[in-house]
C-alpha positions in Angstrom: -74.0 -70.4 -54.4 -73.6 -70.2 -50.6 -70.7 -67.8 -51.0 -72.6 -65.7 -53.5 -75.6 -65.5 -51.2 -73.3 -64.4 -48.3 -71.7 -61.7 -50.4 -75.0 -60.3 -51.7 -77.0 -60.6 -48.5 -77.5 -57.3 -46.7 -76.9 -57.0 -43.0 -78.4 -53.8 -41.5 -78.6 -52.4 -44.9 -75.1 -53.1 -46.3 -73.3 -56.2 -47.8 -70.2 -57.8 -46.6 -68.0 -56.3 -49.4 -69.3 -52.8 -48.4 -68.2 -53.4 -44.8 -64.8 -54.7 -45.9 -64.4 -51.6 -48.2 -65.5 -49.4 -45.3 -62.9 -50.8 -42.9 -60.3 -50.6 -45.7 -60.9 -46.9 -46.2 -60.7 -46.3 -42.4 -57.4 -48.2 -42.3 -56.1 -46.1 -45.2 -57.1 -43.0 -43.3 -55.2 -44.2 -40.2 -52.1 -44.9 -42.3 -52.3 -41.5 -43.9 -52.6 -39.9 -40.5 -49.6 -41.8 -39.2 -47.6 -40.8 -42.3 -48.5 -37.1 -41.8 -47.4 -37.4 -38.2 -44.1 -38.8 -39.3 -43.6 -36.0 -41.9 -44.5 -33.5 -39.2 -41.9 -34.8 -36.9 -39.1 -35.2 -39.5 -39.5 -32.2 -41.8 -42.3 -29.7 -41.0 -41.1 -29.1 -37.5 -37.6 -28.2 -38.6 -39.0 -26.0 -41.4 -41.2 -24.2 -38.9 -38.3 -23.7 -36.4 -36.3 -22.1 -39.2 -38.9 -19.3 -39.8 -39.1 -16.1 -37.7 -42.7 -16.3 -36.9 -44.0 -18.6 -34.2 -47.5 -19.0 -35.4 -46.5 -22.0 -37.7 -44.8 -23.6 -34.6 -48.1 -23.3 -32.7 -50.2 -24.7 -35.5 -47.8 -27.7 -35.9 -47.9 -28.2 -32.1 -51.7 -28.2 -32.1 -51.9 -30.7 -35.0 -49.0 -32.9 -33.8 -50.8 -35.7 -32.0 -54.4 -35.2 -33.2 -53.3 -35.6 -36.8 -53.4 -39.4 -36.5 -56.9 -39.3 -35.1 -57.8 -36.9 -37.9 -56.8 -39.5 -40.5 -59.1 -42.1 -38.9 -61.9 -39.6 -38.7 -61.6 -38.6 -42.4 -61.3 -42.2 -43.3 -64.6 -43.0 -41.4 -66.3 -40.0 -43.1 -65.2 -41.2 -46.5 -66.1 -44.9 -45.7 -69.5 -43.8 -44.4 -70.5 -43.0 -48.0 -69.9 -46.6 -49.1 -72.4 -48.0 -46.6 -76.2 -47.8 -46.8 -77.0 -48.7 -43.2 -80.5 -49.0 -41.7 -81.5 -48.2 -38.1 -80.0 -48.6 -35.5 -76.7 -49.0 -37.3 -77.2 -45.6 -39.1 -77.5 -43.8 -35.7 -74.5 -45.6 -34.3 -72.3 -44.8 -37.4 -73.3 -41.2 -37.4 -72.4 -40.9 -33.7 -69.2 -42.8 -34.2 -68.2 -40.3 -36.8 -69.5 -37.1 -35.3 -68.2 -37.7 -31.7 -64.5 -38.3 -32.9 -64.7 -35.2 -35.1 -65.9 -33.1 -32.2 -63.3 -34.6 -29.8 -60.5 -34.1 -32.3 -61.5 -30.4 -32.9 -61.7 -29.9 -29.2 -58.3 -31.5 -28.7 -56.8 -29.3 -31.4 -58.4 -26.2 -29.9 -57.0 -27.0 -26.4 -53.5 -27.5 -27.8 -53.9 -24.4 -29.9 -54.8 -22.2 -27.0 -52.1 -23.7 -24.8 -49.6 -23.0 -27.5 -50.6 -19.3 -27.8 -50.6 -18.9 -24.0 -47.2 -20.5 -23.6 -45.7 -18.7 -26.6 -47.1 -15.2 -26.2 -48.8 -14.7 -22.9 -46.1 -16.4 -20.7 -43.3 -14.5 -22.5 -45.2 -11.3 -21.9 -45.8 -11.8 -18.2 -42.1 -12.8 -17.7 -41.2 -9.3 -18.9 -43.4 -7.5 -16.4 -42.3 -6.6 -12.9 -45.5 -7.7 -11.1 -46.0 -11.3 -10.1 -49.8 -11.1 -10.2 -50.0 -11.9 -13.9 -47.7 -14.9 -13.4 -50.3 -16.3 -11.1 -53.2 -15.6 -13.4 -51.7 -17.4 -16.5 -52.4 -21.0 -15.2 -55.9 -20.0 -14.1 -56.7 -18.5 -17.5 -55.3 -21.6 -19.2 -57.5 -23.9 -17.0 -60.7 -21.8 -17.5 -60.1 -21.8 -21.3 -59.6 -25.5 -21.5 -62.7 -26.1 -19.4 -64.8 -23.8 -21.7 -63.6 -25.7 -24.8 -64.4 -29.1 -23.3 -67.8 -27.9 -22.1 -68.7 -26.6 -25.6 -67.5 -29.9 -27.1 -69.7 -31.8 -24.6 -72.8 -29.8 -25.6 -72.1 -30.4 -29.3 -71.8 -34.1 -28.7 -75.1 -34.2 -26.7 -76.8 -32.3 -29.6 -75.4 -34.8 -32.1 -76.8 -37.7 -30.1 -80.3 -36.1 -30.3 -80.6 -34.7 -26.8 -82.5 -31.4 -26.3 -79.5 -29.2 -25.5 -81.7 -26.4 -24.2 -83.3 -28.7 -21.7 -79.9 -30.1 -20.7 -78.5 -26.6 -20.1 -81.6 -25.6 -18.1 -81.2 -28.8 -16.0 -77.5 -28.1 -15.5 -78.5 -24.6 -14.3 -80.8 -26.1 -11.6 -78.2 -28.7 -10.7 -75.6 -25.9 -10.6 -77.7 -24.0 -8.0 -78.0 -27.2 -5.9 -74.3 -27.8 -6.2 -73.5 -24.2 -5.2 -75.5 -24.6 -2.0 -73.8 -27.9 -1.3 -70.4 -26.6 -2.0 -70.4 -23.3 -0.1 -67.0 -24.0 1.3 -65.6 -24.6 -2.1 -67.1 -21.3 -3.4 -65.7 -19.5 -0.4 -62.3 -20.8 -1.2 -62.7 -19.7 -4.9 -63.7 -16.2 -3.8 -60.9 -16.2 -1.3 -58.5 -16.9 -4.1 -59.9 -14.0 -6.1 -59.4 -11.8 -3.1 -55.8 -12.8 -2.8 -55.2 -12.2 -6.5 -56.8 -8.7 -6.3 -55.7 -7.5 -2.9 -52.2 -9.1 -3.2 -51.4 -9.5 0.5 -48.6 -11.7 -0.8 -47.2 -13.1 -4.0 -45.5 -16.3 -5.1 -42.0 -16.7 -3.5 -42.9 -14.4 -0.6 -42.2 -15.6 2.9 -45.5 -15.4 4.9 -46.8 -16.4 8.3 -50.4 -17.7 8.4 -51.9 -19.1 11.6 -48.6 -20.1 13.0 -47.2 -21.5 9.7 -44.2 -19.7 8.3 -42.8 -20.5 4.9 -42.4 -19.6 1.2 -45.5 -19.3 -1.0 -45.1 -21.9 -3.8 -48.5 -21.6 -5.5 -51.7 -19.5 -5.3 -54.4 -21.7 -6.7 -58.2 -21.2 -7.3 -59.1 -23.0 -4.0 -55.9 -23.3 -2.0 -52.5 -21.6 -1.3 -49.5 -23.9 -1.0 -46.7 -23.0 1.4 -43.4 -24.8 2.0 -42.3 -24.2 5.5 -38.6 -24.0 6.7 -38.7 -27.7 7.6 -39.3 -28.6 3.9 -42.9 -29.6 4.5 -45.7 -28.5 2.1 -48.7 -26.9 3.9 -51.9 -26.4 2.0 -54.1 -23.6 3.3 -57.7 -23.0 2.0 -58.1 -19.6 0.4 -61.1 -18.8 2.5 -59.0 -19.2 5.6 -56.3 -16.9 4.2 -58.9 -14.3 3.4 -60.3 -14.3 7.0 -57.2 -14.5 9.2 -54.2 -12.2 9.8 -51.5 -12.7 7.3 -48.0 -11.5 8.0 -45.8 -11.0 4.9 -42.3 -11.4 6.2 -40.8 -10.6 2.8 -42.1 -7.0 3.1 -40.3 -6.5 6.4 -36.9 -4.8 6.0 -35.6 -6.8 9.0 -36.7 -9.4 11.4 -36.7 -8.4 15.1 -35.5 -10.8 17.7 -36.4 -10.4 21.4 -34.7 -12.3 24.2 -34.1 -12.0 27.9 -30.9 -12.9 29.8 -30.5 -13.1 33.6 -27.5 -12.1 35.7 -27.2 -13.3 39.3 -28.0 -10.9 42.2 -24.3 -10.8 43.0 -23.8 -8.6 40.0 -22.8 -5.0 40.9 -24.1 -1.9 39.1 -20.8 -1.4 37.4 -20.8 -5.0 36.2 -24.4 -4.6 35.0 -23.4 -1.6 32.8 -20.4 -3.4 31.5 -22.5 -6.5 30.7 -25.1 -4.4 28.7 -22.4 -2.7 26.8 -20.6 -6.0 26.0 -24.0 -7.5 25.0 -24.6 -4.8 22.4 -21.1 -4.8 21.0 -21.1 -8.6 20.7 -24.4 -8.7 18.9 -23.4 -6.0 16.5 -20.3 -7.9 15.7 -22.2 -10.7 14.1 -22.6 -10.6 10.3 -26.3 -10.2 9.3 -27.3 -8.0 12.2 -28.5 -4.4 11.7 -26.1 -2.6 14.2 -28.1 0.6 14.1 -31.2 -1.0 15.8 -29.6 -3.2 18.5 -30.5 -2.3 22.1 -30.2 -3.8 25.6 -31.8 -2.6 28.8 -31.8 -3.6 32.5 -35.4 -4.7 32.3 -36.6 -6.0 35.7 -35.8 -7.8 38.9 -36.8 -11.4 38.4 -37.4 -14.1 41.0 -33.9 -15.5 40.7 -32.1 -13.1 38.4 -31.7 -9.5 37.3 -33.1 -9.6 33.7 -31.6 -7.8 30.7 -33.9 -7.4 27.7 -32.1 -7.6 24.3 -33.5 -6.7 21.0 -31.8 -6.9 17.6 -32.8 -7.0 13.9 -31.7 -9.6 11.4 -31.2 -8.1 7.9 -31.0 -11.3 5.9 -34.3 -12.9 6.6 -33.5 -16.1 4.8 -30.5 -16.6 7.1 -32.3 -15.7 10.3 -31.8 -19.1 12.0 -28.1 -19.1 11.3 -27.7 -15.5 12.4 -29.7 -16.1 15.6 -27.6 -19.2 16.4 -24.3 -17.3 15.9 -25.6 -14.4 18.1 -26.4 -16.8 21.0 -23.0 -18.5 20.7 -21.1 -15.2 20.6 -23.0 -13.9 23.7 -22.2 -17.1 25.6 -18.5 -16.9 24.6 -18.2 -13.2 25.5 -19.9 -13.5 28.9 -17.7 -16.5 29.7 -14.5 -14.6 28.8 -15.7 -11.5 30.9 -16.6 -13.6 33.9 -20.3 -12.8 33.9 -22.4 -15.5 35.4 -25.7 -16.2 33.8 -28.3 -16.9 36.5 -30.4 -20.0 36.8 -33.5 -20.6 38.9 -32.9 -21.0 42.7 -35.2 -21.6 45.6 -34.7 -20.6 49.3 -36.4 -22.7 51.9 -36.6 -21.4 55.5 -37.1 -24.1 58.2 -39.3 -23.0 61.1 -37.6 -23.6 64.5 -34.5 -24.8 62.9 -31.0 -23.9 63.9 -27.4 -24.8 63.1 -28.1 -28.3 64.2 -30.5 -28.7 61.3 -29.7 -31.5 58.9 -28.8 -29.9 55.7 -30.3 -31.0 52.5 -27.7 -33.0 50.4 -28.3 -30.7 47.5 -28.4 -27.4 49.5 -26.4 -25.4 52.1 -27.6 -24.3 55.5 -27.2 -20.7 56.6 -26.7 -19.8 60.2 -30.3 -18.7 60.5 -31.5 -22.1 59.5 -32.4 -21.4 55.9 -31.4 -23.8 53.1 -30.5 -22.5 49.7 -31.1 -25.2 47.0 -30.2 -25.0 43.4 
C-alpha cells in the first residue's frame, strides 16, 4: 500500500514513474547523440572528404560537437510530453528545454560561419595581393560571432518572459553611458579603422612608432602588436598610432646610415683626401651596401679632430645590424693598415706664470711655454 501510494502520488503535477520515464528518454537522447557523434567521426567525415564539394565538410564540422547536446535536447523535448507539471516546475522545465535549444543552435551557427569563413573567405584572401583583407578576416569572424551570441541572448531573455523591447531600450541607454565612460576604447577602435582604411602599414611590415622599431605582427580592433628586433612584443593603442608619426621602414628602398669620424690635426691635406677616398672604397666593398649612394666629406673642424662625415645606404634592411657592424670593422682595419690615426678628445691646459720648471702632470707633457697637453 505504501509503495502504491508513492507511485500514484503526484509531485508538482507528475508521478514518480513519469519522472523516471522522463529521465530515461533524456538518457536515450544523450546515447543517440553520442552514437551520432561516433558515426560522424568514423564514417561521415571520410565520406564527406571524398566528395568534391566542401559544403558537406562545413556542415559536418558545424554539427560535430553540438550533436551530442542535440541528442539531449531532443530527448528533453520528447520527455517533456510525458510530464504534466504544475507551476513553478512547468516554467523551469520550459526554460531548461528552450535555453539548451537556443544555445545549441547558436553554437551550430557559430561553427557554421567559422567553417564558411575558413573554407571560402580565407582561401579567397590568400589569393589576393593586398594584405588588407587578411587583416579584416579575423575582425569579420569576431563581429559575426558576437552578433550570433547577442541574438541568442535576446531569444533566451524572451523565452524567460522578459520584455525584450524594454531590455533593448535599457541596453541602448547603458550603451550610451558606456560609450562616454570608454572614450579611450572607442578612440582605439576608430584608430584601428583608420589604420585598415589608410593602410600606413600592413602585417609583416617593419615600422618605427614613437621610438619603437619592429615587425608588425597583428593589427587588432584596439591595438597593434609589434615585435621589436630584441624579440620583445610591444602593444601600441591604435589611437596612438593614428595620432603620431609612423615611419614604414619596409617602404624605404634602403636604410641610410650617418656617422662621423675624426682624424688628428696632424693629418695633411693629401692624407685627408686619401682617407676620404679609402673610406668610400672600403664601405662600398661591404656586401649589402648600395655603392651608388655612398659619400664622404671633410665636414668640419672639431674641438680635438678634423671630422669626416660618412653616409651610406644599406640595401638589405633586415640585415642592417650585421652590415653596419661589418662596415665599422672594415673601416677600422683599413685605417689601421693605411696608418691613419683616429683622433680622440684631448685638452690643453696653460699654466699662468709657469715655466720649464713647472711640475708636469703625470698624465701630460709640458711644452717649453708652460702648457700641458693631457690626453
